[in-house]
N, CA, C and O atoms as a Tripos MOL2 file, in Angstrom:
@<TRIPOS>MOLECULE
protein
  284   283    71     0     0
PROTEIN
NO_CHARGES

@<TRIPOS>ATOM
      1 N          70.3950   36.5930   11.0770 N.3       1 MET1
      2 CA         70.2930   35.3680   11.8310 C.3       1 MET1
      3 C          68.8750   35.1780   12.3740 C.2       1 MET1
      4 O          68.3550   34.0630   12.3490 O.2       1 MET1
      5 N          68.2470   36.2400   12.8580 N.am      2 TYR2
      6 CA         66.8780   36.1540   13.3730 C.3       2 TYR2
      7 C          65.9320   36.8410   12.4020 C.2       2 TYR2
      8 O          66.2740   37.8570   11.7980 O.2       2 TYR2
      9 N          64.7480   36.2780   12.2590 N.am      3 MET3
     10 CA         63.7620   36.8260   11.3330 C.3       3 MET3
     11 C          63.1650   38.1410   11.8480 C.2       3 MET3
     12 O          62.8860   39.0490   11.0640 O.2       3 MET3
     13 N          62.9720   38.2380   13.1690 N.am      4 THR4
     14 CA         62.3760   39.4370   13.7540 C.3       4 THR4
     15 C          63.1310   39.8320   15.0170 C.2       4 THR4
     16 O          63.8810   39.0360   15.5820 O.2       4 THR4
     17 N          62.9240   41.0600   15.4460 N.am      5 THR5
     18 CA         63.5160   41.5310   16.7000 C.3       5 THR5
     19 C          62.9350   40.7530   17.8720 C.2       5 THR5
     20 O          63.6500   40.4290   18.8200 O.2       5 THR5
     21 N          61.6520   40.4550   17.8100 N.am      6 HIS6
     22 CA         61.0040   39.6880   18.8770 C.3       6 HIS6
     23 C          61.6770   38.3220   19.0470 C.2       6 HIS6
     24 O          61.9570   37.8980   20.1680 O.2       6 HIS6
     25 N          61.9290   37.6470   17.9410 N.am      7 GLU7
     26 CA         62.5880   36.3410   17.9860 C.3       7 GLU7
     27 C          63.9730   36.4610   18.6250 C.2       7 GLU7
     28 O          64.3680   35.6010   19.4130 O.2       7 GLU7
     29 N          64.6970   37.5020   18.2950 N.am      8 GLN8
     30 CA         66.0200   37.7200   18.8740 C.3       8 GLN8
     31 C          65.9250   37.9530   20.3820 C.2       8 GLN8
     32 O          66.7020   37.3810   21.1460 O.2       8 GLN8
     33 N          64.9840   38.7830   20.8120 N.am      9 LEU9
     34 CA         64.8310   39.0650   22.2360 C.3       9 LEU9
     35 C          64.4430   37.8170   23.0200 C.2       9 LEU9
     36 O          64.9440   37.5950   24.1220 O.2       9 LEU9
     37 N          63.5590   37.0060   22.4610 N.am     10 VAL10
     38 CA         63.1460   35.7780   23.1350 C.3      10 VAL10
     39 C          64.3300   34.8350   23.2900 C.2      10 VAL10
     40 O          64.5080   34.2270   24.3450 O.2      10 VAL10
     41 N          65.1290   34.7110   22.2590 N.am     11 ASN11
     42 CA         66.2670   33.7940   22.3120 C.3      11 ASN11
     43 C          67.3930   34.2910   23.2120 C.2      11 ASN11
     44 O          68.2440   33.4980   23.6140 O.2      11 ASN11
     45 N          67.4190   35.5790   23.5370 N.am     12 HIS12
     46 CA         68.4550   36.1160   24.4100 C.3      12 HIS12
     47 C          67.9460   36.4390   25.8190 C.2      12 HIS12
     48 O          68.6480   37.0800   26.6010 O.2      12 HIS12
     49 N          66.7540   36.0060   26.1350 N.am     13 ALA13
     50 CA         66.1820   36.2820   27.4530 C.3      13 ALA13
     51 C          66.9930   35.5870   28.5420 C.2      13 ALA13
     52 O          67.3930   34.4320   28.3940 O.2      13 ALA13
     53 N          67.2270   36.2990   29.6260 N.am     14 ILE14
     54 CA         67.9680   35.7600   30.7720 C.3      14 ILE14
     55 C          66.9940   34.9620   31.6300 C.2      14 ILE14
     56 O          65.9940   35.5030   32.1000 O.2      14 ILE14
     57 N          67.2820   33.6670   31.8380 N.am     15 LEU15
     58 CA         66.3860   32.8110   32.5990 C.3      15 LEU15
     59 C          67.0200   32.2600   33.8740 C.2      15 LEU15
     60 O          66.4610   31.3630   34.5060 O.2      15 LEU15
     61 N          68.1770   32.7880   34.2530 N.am     16 VAL16
     62 CA         68.8360   32.3780   35.4920 C.3      16 VAL16
     63 C          69.5860   33.5730   36.0810 C.2      16 VAL16
     64 O          69.8780   34.5470   35.3870 O.2      16 VAL16
     65 N          69.8860   33.4750   37.3600 N.am     17 GLY17
     66 CA         70.7030   34.4980   37.9970 C.3      17 GLY17
     67 C          69.9010   35.5420   38.7570 C.2      17 GLY17
     68 O          68.6710   35.4970   38.7900 O.2      17 GLY17
     69 N          70.6200   36.4930   39.3720 N.am     18 PRO18
     70 CA         69.9730   37.4790   40.2330 C.3      18 PRO18
     71 C          69.0170   38.4110   39.4950 C.2      18 PRO18
     72 O          67.9690   38.7670   40.0340 O.2      18 PRO18
     73 N          69.3590   38.8130   38.2720 N.am     19 LYS19
     74 CA         68.4540   39.6910   37.5160 C.3      19 LYS19
     75 C          67.1470   38.9750   37.2120 C.2      19 LYS19
     76 O          66.0690   39.5550   37.3350 O.2      19 LYS19
     77 N          67.2510   37.7030   36.8100 N.am     20 PHE20
     78 CA         66.0420   36.9270   36.5320 C.3      20 PHE20
     79 C          65.1950   36.7870   37.7870 C.2      20 PHE20
     80 O          63.9790   36.9660   37.7330 O.2      20 PHE20
     81 N          65.8200   36.4720   38.9110 N.am     21 ASN21
     82 CA         65.0750   36.2830   40.1550 C.3      21 ASN21
     83 C          64.3250   37.5470   40.5540 C.2      21 ASN21
     84 O          63.1690   37.4820   40.9730 O.2      21 ASN21
     85 N          64.9740   38.6840   40.4260 N.am     22 THR22
     86 CA         64.3260   39.9550   40.7540 C.3      22 THR22
     87 C          63.1500   40.2230   39.8240 C.2      22 THR22
     88 O          62.0450   40.5250   40.2760 O.2      22 THR22
     89 N          63.3950   40.1110   38.5310 N.am     23 ASN23
     90 CA         62.3320   40.3740   37.5610 C.3      23 ASN23
     91 C          61.2140   39.3440   37.6310 C.2      23 ASN23
     92 O          60.0520   39.6720   37.3890 O.2      23 ASN23
     93 N          61.5520   38.1090   37.9590 N.am     24 ASN24
     94 CA         60.5490   37.0610   38.0860 C.3      24 ASN24
     95 C          59.5470   37.4130   39.1920 C.2      24 ASN24
     96 O          58.3410   37.2280   39.0250 O.2      24 ASN24
     97 N          60.0460   37.9110   40.2990 N.am     25 GLY25
     98 CA         59.1660   38.3380   41.3930 C.3      25 GLY25
     99 C          58.3200   39.5360   41.0100 C.2      25 GLY25
    100 O          57.1500   39.6210   41.3830 O.2      25 GLY25
    101 N          58.9080   40.4620   40.2660 N.am     26 ILE26
    102 CA         58.1650   41.6470   39.8170 C.3      26 ILE26
    103 C          57.0350   41.2320   38.8790 C.2      26 ILE26
    104 O          55.9200   41.7460   38.9750 O.2      26 ILE26
    105 N          57.3260   40.3070   37.9800 N.am     27 VAL27
    106 CA         56.2890   39.8190   37.0530 C.3      27 VAL27
    107 C          55.1550   39.1800   37.8420 C.2      27 VAL27
    108 O          53.9850   39.4110   37.5380 O.2      27 VAL27
    109 N          55.4860   38.3780   38.8530 N.am     28 PHE28
    110 CA         54.4190   37.7710   39.6520 C.3      28 PHE28
    111 C          53.5900   38.8410   40.3530 C.2      28 PHE28
    112 O          52.3610   38.7610   40.3620 O.2      28 PHE28
    113 N          54.2370   39.8300   40.9350 N.am     29 ASP29
    114 CA         53.5090   40.9020   41.6140 C.3      29 ASP29
    115 C          52.5610   41.6290   40.6580 C.2      29 ASP29
    116 O          51.4310   41.9470   41.0270 O.2      29 ASP29
    117 N          53.0150   41.8880   39.4460 N.am     30 LEU30
    118 CA         52.1570   42.5430   38.4510 C.3      30 LEU30
    119 C          50.9660   41.6620   38.0840 C.2      30 LEU30
    120 O          49.8310   42.1340   38.0270 O.2      30 LEU30
    121 N          51.2330   40.3820   37.8380 N.am     31 LEU31
    122 CA         50.1380   39.4670   37.5030 C.3      31 LEU31
    123 C          49.1460   39.3600   38.6560 C.2      31 LEU31
    124 O          47.9340   39.3270   38.4430 O.2      31 LEU31
    125 N          49.6650   39.3060   39.8660 N.am     32 GLN32
    126 CA         48.7950   39.2120   41.0330 C.3      32 GLN32
    127 C          47.9080   40.4480   41.1500 C.2      32 GLN32
    128 O          46.7110   40.3290   41.4100 O.2      32 GLN32
    129 N          48.4840   41.6230   40.9610 N.am     33 SER33
    130 CA         47.6890   42.8470   41.0800 C.3      33 SER33
    131 C          46.6210   42.9400   39.9930 C.2      33 SER33
    132 O          45.5780   43.5600   40.2000 O.2      33 SER33
    133 N          46.8730   42.3330   38.8500 N.am     34 LEU34
    134 CA         45.9070   42.3860   37.7520 C.3      34 LEU34
    135 C          44.8380   41.3030   37.8270 C.2      34 LEU34
    136 O          43.7630   41.4540   37.2470 O.2      34 LEU34
    137 N          45.1220   40.2180   38.5320 N.am     35 THR35
    138 CA         44.1850   39.0900   38.5230 C.3      35 THR35
    139 C          43.5440   38.7820   39.8680 C.2      35 THR35
    140 O          42.6060   37.9860   39.9250 O.2      35 THR35
    141 N          44.0130   39.3810   40.9400 N.am     36 LEU36
    142 CA         43.5010   39.0740   42.2760 C.3      36 LEU36
    143 C          41.9900   39.2480   42.3310 C.2      36 LEU36
    144 O          41.4530   40.2660   41.8940 O.2      36 LEU36
    145 N          41.3140   38.2420   42.8720 N.am     37 ASN37
    146 CA         39.8520   38.2140   43.0120 C.3      37 ASN37
    147 C          39.1170   38.1490   41.6780 C.2      37 ASN37
    148 O          37.9120   38.3960   41.6260 O.2      37 ASN37
    149 N          39.8170   37.8230   40.6130 N.am     38 GLY38
    150 CA         39.1980   37.6560   39.3080 C.3      38 GLY38
    151 C          39.2790   36.2040   38.8780 C.2      38 GLY38
    152 O          39.8580   35.3780   39.5830 O.2      38 GLY38
    153 N          38.7060   35.8870   37.7280 N.am     39 PRO39
    154 CA         38.7030   34.4900   37.2770 C.3      39 PRO39
    155 C          40.0920   33.9410   36.9430 C.2      39 PRO39
    156 O          40.3060   32.7330   37.0360 O.2      39 PRO39
    157 N          41.0230   34.7860   36.5630 N.am     40 ALA40
    158 CA         42.3670   34.3060   36.2080 C.3      40 ALA40
    159 C          43.2160   34.0060   37.4380 C.2      40 ALA40
    160 O          44.2320   33.3190   37.3350 O.2      40 ALA40
    161 N          42.8160   34.5080   38.5860 N.am     41 TRP41
    162 CA         43.6150   34.3110   39.8060 C.3      41 TRP41
    163 C          43.7880   32.8220   40.1160 C.2      41 TRP41
    164 O          44.8440   32.4130   40.5980 O.2      41 TRP41
    165 N          42.7840   32.0270   39.8500 N.am     42 SER42
    166 CA         42.8870   30.5970   40.1680 C.3      42 SER42
    167 C          44.0220   29.9190   39.4020 C.2      42 SER42
    168 O          44.5450   28.9020   39.8580 O.2      42 SER42
    169 N          44.4050   30.4550   38.2640 N.am     43 TRP43
    170 CA         45.4770   29.8500   37.4700 C.3      43 TRP43
    171 C          46.8620   30.2190   37.9790 C.2      43 TRP43
    172 O          47.8140   29.4790   37.7320 O.2      43 TRP43
    173 N          47.0040   31.3360   38.6780 N.am     44 ILE44
    174 CA         48.3400   31.7260   39.1450 C.3      44 ILE44
    175 C          48.4980   31.6420   40.6600 C.2      44 ILE44
    176 O          49.6060   31.8100   41.1690 O.2      44 ILE44
    177 N          47.4290   31.3880   41.3780 N.am     45 SER45
    178 CA         47.5180   31.3560   42.8440 C.3      45 SER45
    179 C          48.4610   30.2590   43.3410 C.2      45 SER45
    180 O          49.0190   30.3810   44.4310 O.2      45 SER45
    181 N          48.6430   29.2090   42.5730 N.am     46 ALA46
    182 CA         49.5450   28.1230   42.9750 C.3      46 ALA46
    183 C          50.9940   28.5980   43.0570 C.2      46 ALA46
    184 O          51.8170   27.9570   43.7100 O.2      46 ALA46
    185 N          51.3090   29.7060   42.4070 N.am     47 TYR47
    186 CA         52.6830   30.2130   42.3660 C.3      47 TYR47
    187 C          52.9100   31.3620   43.3510 C.2      47 TYR47
    188 O          53.9560   32.0100   43.3230 O.2      47 TYR47
    189 N          51.9380   31.6100   44.2130 N.am     48 GLN48
    190 CA         52.0330   32.7220   45.1530 C.3      48 GLN48
    191 C          53.1710   32.5100   46.1560 C.2      48 GLN48
    192 O          53.9240   33.4400   46.4420 O.2      48 GLN48
    193 N          53.2950   31.3210   46.6780 N.am     49 ARG49
    194 CA         54.3280   31.0590   47.6850 C.3      49 ARG49
    195 C          55.7380   31.2190   47.1000 C.2      49 ARG49
    196 O          56.6210   31.7790   47.7500 O.2      49 ARG49
    197 N          55.9430   30.7320   45.8850 N.am     50 SER50
    198 CA         57.2740   30.8000   45.2690 C.3      50 SER50
    199 C          57.5170   32.1150   44.5370 C.2      50 SER50
    200 O          58.6490   32.4110   44.1550 O.2      50 SER50
    201 N          56.4700   32.9020   44.3390 N.am     51 HIS51
    202 CA         56.5750   34.1730   43.5950 C.3      51 HIS51
    203 C          57.1770   33.9420   42.2090 C.2      51 HIS51
    204 O          57.9950   34.7310   41.7360 O.2      51 HIS51
    205 N          56.7630   32.8620   41.5750 N.am     52 ASP52
    206 CA         57.3100   32.4740   40.2780 C.3      52 ASP52
    207 C          56.4780   33.0930   39.1500 C.2      52 ASP52
    208 O          55.4980   32.5120   38.6860 O.2      52 ASP52
    209 N          56.8930   34.2690   38.7320 N.am     53 GLY53
    210 CA         56.1670   34.9960   37.7020 C.3      53 GLY53
    211 C          56.1900   34.3010   36.3570 C.2      53 GLY53
    212 O          55.1940   34.3150   35.6340 O.2      53 GLY53
    213 N          57.3130   33.6920   36.0130 N.am     54 ARG54
    214 CA         57.4060   33.0060   34.7180 C.3      54 ARG54
    215 C          56.4440   31.8290   34.6610 C.2      54 ARG54
    216 O          55.7400   31.6540   33.6660 O.2      54 ARG54
    217 N          56.4060   31.0250   35.7100 N.am     55 ALA55
    218 CA         55.5020   29.8750   35.7410 C.3      55 ALA55
    219 C          54.0420   30.3320   35.7500 C.2      55 ALA55
    220 O          53.1930   29.7110   35.1110 O.2      55 ALA55
    221 N          53.7510   31.4170   36.4720 N.am     56 ALA56
    222 CA         52.3860   31.9470   36.5040 C.3      56 ALA56
    223 C          51.9720   32.4280   35.1180 C.2      56 ALA56
    224 O          50.8560   32.1620   34.6720 O.2      56 ALA56
    225 N          52.8620   33.1290   34.4450 N.am     57 TRP57
    226 CA         52.5700   33.6120   33.0880 C.3      57 TRP57
    227 C          52.3270   32.4350   32.1450 C.2      57 TRP57
    228 O          51.3880   32.4490   31.3490 O.2      57 TRP57
    229 N          53.1860   31.4130   32.2430 N.am     58 LYS58
    230 CA         53.0350   30.2510   31.3790 C.3      58 LYS58
    231 C          51.7170   29.5270   31.6590 C.2      58 LYS58
    232 O          51.0940   29.0030   30.7350 O.2      58 LYS58
    233 N          51.2860   29.4940   32.9230 N.am     59 ALA59
    234 CA         50.0080   28.8740   33.2550 C.3      59 ALA59
    235 C          48.8510   29.6400   32.6100 C.2      59 ALA59
    236 O          47.9120   29.0340   32.0950 O.2      59 ALA59
    237 N          48.9230   30.9640   32.6410 N.am     60 LEU60
    238 CA         47.8880   31.7770   32.0040 C.3      60 LEU60
    239 C          47.8640   31.5700   30.4920 C.2      60 LEU60
    240 O          46.7960   31.4380   29.8960 O.2      60 LEU60
    241 N          49.0250   31.5440   29.8850 N.am     61 VAL61
    242 CA         49.1070   31.3430   28.4380 C.3      61 VAL61
    243 C          48.5750   29.9630   28.0690 C.2      61 VAL61
    244 O          47.8300   29.8200   27.0990 O.2      61 VAL61
    245 N          48.9540   28.9600   28.8320 N.am     62 THR62
    246 CA         48.4880   27.6050   28.5570 C.3      62 THR62
    247 C          46.9660   27.5370   28.6140 C.2      62 THR62
    248 O          46.3390   26.8940   27.7720 O.2      62 THR62
    249 N          46.3780   28.1920   29.5970 N.am     63 TYR63
    250 CA         44.9230   28.1570   29.7170 C.3      63 TYR63
    251 C          44.2450   28.9820   28.6270 C.2      63 TYR63
    252 O          43.3840   28.4750   27.9080 O.2      63 TYR63
    253 N          44.6260   30.2400   28.5020 N.am     64 TYR64
    254 CA         43.9100   31.1430   27.6000 C.3      64 TYR64
    255 C          44.2260   30.9390   26.1170 C.2      64 TYR64
    256 O          43.4480   31.3500   25.2570 O.2      64 TYR64
    257 N          45.3630   30.3060   25.8130 N.am     65 GLU65
    258 CA         45.6920   30.0410   24.4220 C.3      65 GLU65
    259 C          45.7440   28.5540   24.1240 C.2      65 GLU65
    260 O          46.1910   28.1470   23.0520 O.2      65 GLU65
    261 N          45.2870   27.7390   25.0720 N.am     66 GLY66
    262 CA         45.3210   26.3020   24.9180 C.3      66 GLY66
    263 C          44.1830   25.7630   24.0780 C.2      66 GLY66
    264 O          43.3590   26.5110   23.5500 O.2      66 GLY66
    265 N          44.1570   24.4450   23.9690 N.am     67 ASP67
    266 CA         43.1680   23.7640   23.1410 C.3      67 ASP67
    267 C          41.7330   24.0600   23.5600 C.2      67 ASP67
    268 O          40.8610   24.2330   22.7070 O.2      67 ASP67
    269 N          41.4800   24.1210   24.8690 N.am     68 ALA68
    270 CA         40.1150   24.3470   25.3480 C.3      68 ALA68
    271 C          39.5490   25.6890   24.8810 C.2      68 ALA68
    272 O          38.3540   25.7970   24.6100 O.2      68 ALA68
    273 N          40.3930   26.6990   24.7890 N.am     69 MET69
    274 CA         39.9400   28.0190   24.3600 C.3      69 MET69
    275 C          39.8520   28.1370   22.8470 C.2      69 MET69
    276 O          39.1510   29.0130   22.3400 O.2      69 MET69
    277 N          40.5410   27.2830   22.1210 N.am     70 GLN70
    278 CA         40.5350   27.3710   20.6710 C.3      70 GLN70
    279 C          39.3600   26.6380   20.0510 C.2      70 GLN70
    280 O          39.0320   26.8520   18.8840 O.2      70 GLN70
    281 N          38.7310   25.7790   20.8260 N.am     71 ILE71
    282 CA         37.5910   25.0150   20.3030 C.3      71 ILE71
    283 C          36.3140   25.8330   20.3990 C.2      71 ILE71
    284 O          35.2470   25.3600   20.0070 O.2      71 ILE71
@<TRIPOS>BOND
     1     1     2 1
     2     2     3 1
     3     3     4 2
     4     3     5 am
     5     5     6 1
     6     6     7 1
     7     7     8 2
     8     7     9 am
     9     9    10 1
    10    10    11 1
    11    11    12 2
    12    11    13 am
    13    13    14 1
    14    14    15 1
    15    15    16 2
    16    15    17 am
    17    17    18 1
    18    18    19 1
    19    19    20 2
    20    19    21 am
    21    21    22 1
    22    22    23 1
    23    23    24 2
    24    23    25 am
    25    25    26 1
    26    26    27 1
    27    27    28 2
    28    27    29 am
    29    29    30 1
    30    30    31 1
    31    31    32 2
    32    31    33 am
    33    33    34 1
    34    34    35 1
    35    35    36 2
    36    35    37 am
    37    37    38 1
    38    38    39 1
    39    39    40 2
    40    39    41 am
    41    41    42 1
    42    42    43 1
    43    43    44 2
    44    43    45 am
    45    45    46 1
    46    46    47 1
    47    47    48 2
    48    47    49 am
    49    49    50 1
    50    50    51 1
    51    51    52 2
    52    51    53 am
    53    53    54 1
    54    54    55 1
    55    55    56 2
    56    55    57 am
    57    57    58 1
    58    58    59 1
    59    59    60 2
    60    59    61 am
    61    61    62 1
    62    62    63 1
    63    63    64 2
    64    63    65 am
    65    65    66 1
    66    66    67 1
    67    67    68 2
    68    67    69 am
    69    69    70 1
    70    70    71 1
    71    71    72 2
    72    71    73 am
    73    73    74 1
    74    74    75 1
    75    75    76 2
    76    75    77 am
    77    77    78 1
    78    78    79 1
    79    79    80 2
    80    79    81 am
    81    81    82 1
    82    82    83 1
    83    83    84 2
    84    83    85 am
    85    85    86 1
    86    86    87 1
    87    87    88 2
    88    87    89 am
    89    89    90 1
    90    90    91 1
    91    91    92 2
    92    91    93 am
    93    93    94 1
    94    94    95 1
    95    95    96 2
    96    95    97 am
    97    97    98 1
    98    98    99 1
    99    99   100 2
   100    99   101 am
   101   101   102 1
   102   102   103 1
   103   103   104 2
   104   103   105 am
   105   105   106 1
   106   106   107 1
   107   107   108 2
   108   107   109 am
   109   109   110 1
   110   110   111 1
   111   111   112 2
   112   111   113 am
   113   113   114 1
   114   114   115 1
   115   115   116 2
   116   115   117 am
   117   117   118 1
   118   118   119 1
   119   119   120 2
   120   119   121 am
   121   121   122 1
   122   122   123 1
   123   123   124 2
   124   123   125 am
   125   125   126 1
   126   126   127 1
   127   127   128 2
   128   127   129 am
   129   129   130 1
   130   130   131 1
   131   131   132 2
   132   131   133 am
   133   133   134 1
   134   134   135 1
   135   135   136 2
   136   135   137 am
   137   137   138 1
   138   138   139 1
   139   139   140 2
   140   139   141 am
   141   141   142 1
   142   142   143 1
   143   143   144 2
   144   143   145 am
   145   145   146 1
   146   146   147 1
   147   147   148 2
   148   147   149 am
   149   149   150 1
   150   150   151 1
   151   151   152 2
   152   151   153 am
   153   153   154 1
   154   154   155 1
   155   155   156 2
   156   155   157 am
   157   157   158 1
   158   158   159 1
   159   159   160 2
   160   159   161 am
   161   161   162 1
   162   162   163 1
   163   163   164 2
   164   163   165 am
   165   165   166 1
   166   166   167 1
   167   167   168 2
   168   167   169 am
   169   169   170 1
   170   170   171 1
   171   171   172 2
   172   171   173 am
   173   173   174 1
   174   174   175 1
   175   175   176 2
   176   175   177 am
   177   177   178 1
   178   178   179 1
   179   179   180 2
   180   179   181 am
   181   181   182 1
   182   182   183 1
   183   183   184 2
   184   183   185 am
   185   185   186 1
   186   186   187 1
   187   187   188 2
   188   187   189 am
   189   189   190 1
   190   190   191 1
   191   191   192 2
   192   191   193 am
   193   193   194 1
   194   194   195 1
   195   195   196 2
   196   195   197 am
   197   197   198 1
   198   198   199 1
   199   199   200 2
   200   199   201 am
   201   201   202 1
   202   202   203 1
   203   203   204 2
   204   203   205 am
   205   205   206 1
   206   206   207 1
   207   207   208 2
   208   207   209 am
   209   209   210 1
   210   210   211 1
   211   211   212 2
   212   211   213 am
   213   213   214 1
   214   214   215 1
   215   215   216 2
   216   215   217 am
   217   217   218 1
   218   218   219 1
   219   219   220 2
   220   219   221 am
   221   221   222 1
   222   222   223 1
   223   223   224 2
   224   223   225 am
   225   225   226 1
   226   226   227 1
   227   227   228 2
   228   227   229 am
   229   229   230 1
   230   230   231 1
   231   231   232 2
   232   231   233 am
   233   233   234 1
   234   234   235 1
   235   235   236 2
   236   235   237 am
   237   237   238 1
   238   238   239 1
   239   239   240 2
   240   239   241 am
   241   241   242 1
   242   242   243 1
   243   243   244 2
   244   243   245 am
   245   245   246 1
   246   246   247 1
   247   247   248 2
   248   247   249 am
   249   249   250 1
   250   250   251 1
   251   251   252 2
   252   251   253 am
   253   253   254 1
   254   254   255 1
   255   255   256 2
   256   255   257 am
   257   257   258 1
   258   258   259 1
   259   259   260 2
   260   259   261 am
   261   261   262 1
   262   262   263 1
   263   263   264 2
   264   263   265 am
   265   265   266 1
   266   266   267 1
   267   267   268 2
   268   267   269 am
   269   269   270 1
   270   270   271 1
   271   271   272 2
   272   271   273 am
   273   273   274 1
   274   274   275 1
   275   275   276 2
   276   275   277 am
   277   277   278 1
   278   278   279 1
   279   279   280 2
   280   279   281 am
   281   281   282 1
   282   282   283 1
   283   283   284 2
@<TRIPOS>SUBSTRUCTURE
     1 MET1         2 RESIDUE 1 A MET
     2 TYR2         6 RESIDUE 1 A TYR
     3 MET3        10 RESIDUE 1 A MET
     4 THR4        14 RESIDUE 1 A THR
     5 THR5        18 RESIDUE 1 A THR
     6 HIS6        22 RESIDUE 1 A HIS
     7 GLU7        26 RESIDUE 1 A GLU
     8 GLN8        30 RESIDUE 1 A GLN
     9 LEU9        34 RESIDUE 1 A LEU
    10 VAL10       38 RESIDUE 1 A VAL
    11 ASN11       42 RESIDUE 1 A ASN
    12 HIS12       46 RESIDUE 1 A HIS
    13 ALA13       50 RESIDUE 1 A ALA
    14 ILE14       54 RESIDUE 1 A ILE
    15 LEU15       58 RESIDUE 1 A LEU
    16 VAL16       62 RESIDUE 1 A VAL
    17 GLY17       66 RESIDUE 1 A GLY
    18 PRO18       70 RESIDUE 1 A PRO
    19 LYS19       74 RESIDUE 1 A LYS
    20 PHE20       78 RESIDUE 1 A PHE
    21 ASN21       82 RESIDUE 1 A ASN
    22 THR22       86 RESIDUE 1 A THR
    23 ASN23       90 RESIDUE 1 A ASN
    24 ASN24       94 RESIDUE 1 A ASN
    25 GLY25       98 RESIDUE 1 A GLY
    26 ILE26      102 RESIDUE 1 A ILE
    27 VAL27      106 RESIDUE 1 A VAL
    28 PHE28      110 RESIDUE 1 A PHE
    29 ASP29      114 RESIDUE 1 A ASP
    30 LEU30      118 RESIDUE 1 A LEU
    31 LEU31      122 RESIDUE 1 A LEU
    32 GLN32      126 RESIDUE 1 A GLN
    33 SER33      130 RESIDUE 1 A SER
    34 LEU34      134 RESIDUE 1 A LEU
    35 THR35      138 RESIDUE 1 A THR
    36 LEU36      142 RESIDUE 1 A LEU
    37 ASN37      146 RESIDUE 1 A ASN
    38 GLY38      150 RESIDUE 1 A GLY
    39 PRO39      154 RESIDUE 1 A PRO
    40 ALA40      158 RESIDUE 1 A ALA
    41 TRP41      162 RESIDUE 1 A TRP
    42 SER42      166 RESIDUE 1 A SER
    43 TRP43      170 RESIDUE 1 A TRP
    44 ILE44      174 RESIDUE 1 A ILE
    45 SER45      178 RESIDUE 1 A SER
    46 ALA46      182 RESIDUE 1 A ALA
    47 TYR47      186 RESIDUE 1 A TYR
    48 GLN48      190 RESIDUE 1 A GLN
    49 ARG49      194 RESIDUE 1 A ARG
    50 SER50      198 RESIDUE 1 A SER
    51 HIS51      202 RESIDUE 1 A HIS
    52 ASP52      206 RESIDUE 1 A ASP
    53 GLY53      210 RESIDUE 1 A GLY
    54 ARG54      214 RESIDUE 1 A ARG
    55 ALA55      218 RESIDUE 1 A ALA
    56 ALA56      222 RESIDUE 1 A ALA
    57 TRP57      226 RESIDUE 1 A TRP
    58 LYS58      230 RESIDUE 1 A LYS
    59 ALA59      234 RESIDUE 1 A ALA
    60 LEU60      238 RESIDUE 1 A LEU
    61 VAL61      242 RESIDUE 1 A VAL
    62 THR62      246 RESIDUE 1 A THR
    63 TYR63      250 RESIDUE 1 A TYR
    64 TYR64      254 RESIDUE 1 A TYR
    65 GLU65      258 RESIDUE 1 A GLU
    66 GLY66      262 RESIDUE 1 A GLY
    67 ASP67      266 RESIDUE 1 A ASP
    68 ALA68      270 RESIDUE 1 A ALA
    69 MET69      274 RESIDUE 1 A MET
    70 GLN70      278 RESIDUE 1 A GLN
    71 ILE71      282 RESIDUE 1 A ILE
């Protein structure tokens, strides 16, 4: 059904509920510790109050893999 294991894992990722909320905060904490006071911090600092790790990660991906970086 899935071409790769990665594709299967992405399609089965939990995006709601208590496990997601816990892991979402952990992801934000990890991103914060890796980017604080660096150039990438400006892209995730907007999510500091909500501790939204998924949104912070998506913001980083959008910037670093977006059109501006590909040109």
